[in-house]
N, C-alpha and C positions, 0 to 999 in steps of 0.2 A: 208932497207928502211930508209930514213933520218927522223930524229925526227922533228916534227913541231916546229917552233919557237913560244914561248909563246906570246900571244897578250896582250895588255894593259888590256883589259877586263878580260882575263883569270887571269892575275896577281892580279888584284883588287879582283876578286872573291875568289881566293885562300886565299889572305890576310884576307878578311872578314870572310871566313869560319873558318880560324884559330882563329880569334878573337872570333867567336861564340863558338868554342870549349874551348877557354880559358876564357869564361865569368864567372863572379862571381857566377852566378846561377849554372852553371855546376860544377864549383870548389867546391861550397858548398855541392853538392850532391856526390862528389867523395871521401869524407872523411868517412871512415868506421864508426867512432864513431857517426858522424851526421846521417848516415843512421840508425844505431841502435836506436838513439834517436827518429828519425821519426817513426820507427816501434813501439816504446813504445807509442808514442802519438796516432798513428793509432789504436793500439790494446786496449789501456785503455782510450782514450779520453782526454779531456782537463785536465791539471794537473799543479801544481806548481813545482818548481825545486826540492823540497824535495821528492815529490811523484815520479817524473821522476827518481831521483837519486836512489830510492829504487830498480829500475830494471836494473841499469847500474853500471859497476865497477868504473867509473870515479868519481872524487870529484865533489861536487856541483859547485865549481868555474869553473871547466872545462866545465861542462854541461851548465852553464850560458853563457860562451863564445860561445859555439856551438849554443845555442839558439839565441844569438845575431846575429851570422852570418846568420842563417836560417831566422830570422826575417828581417834582412837587405835585403835579396833577395826575400822576399815575400813568403817563404815556410811555415812559421808559423806566427801567430799573437799573441799578448799578450794583456791582459786586467787586470786591477787591481780589486781585490776583497779584501777589507780591507787592510791588510798589505802584501798580497800575490799578485804575478804576476802569472796569469794563462795563460798557453801556449796551443795552439791548432794548428793543421794543417789548413792552409788557402787554402782550395781546389780550390776555384775560382782563386786566384792569382797564385797558383802553376800551374794549367792548362793553364792559360793565358800566363805565362812565357814559358812553354813548347811549346805551340802553336805558340807563336811569334818566338821562335828559329827555330822550324820546318818549319814554313812558309818561313822565310828568307833562310833557307838552301835549301828548294825546289826551290827557285828562283835562287840561286847561283849554285847549283849542275850541272844543264845542261851546264853551261858555263865552269866550271873548271873540272868537272868530268863526261863528257858525257858517256852514255852507250856504251859498246862495240858493234860492228856490229852484231856478231853472237849470242849473249846471251841475 
């Protein structure tokens, strides 16, 4: 059977799905150290860098860089308390980002990745 020639809509959909997979949000969540950091915040709640560092092997400067990445993509938020920055998981923003990615992927998948006939 001859392969179907890709359509322009198919090509655009594939390109956009690839961009979704390579989004800053998903890249932020694929770094194991950042996932461990998120687990600490989920388990122990809001904390400053020092308190987070007590549970992780990385230096505080590395943890701070990871927190910045997570903050930039909306996974965590920070607030000032005196001389400290307190970080916590931003559940609403986190869910909104996931839902946005999933919603767009649901729109694109039927175009570029249609279900097979028998399954």
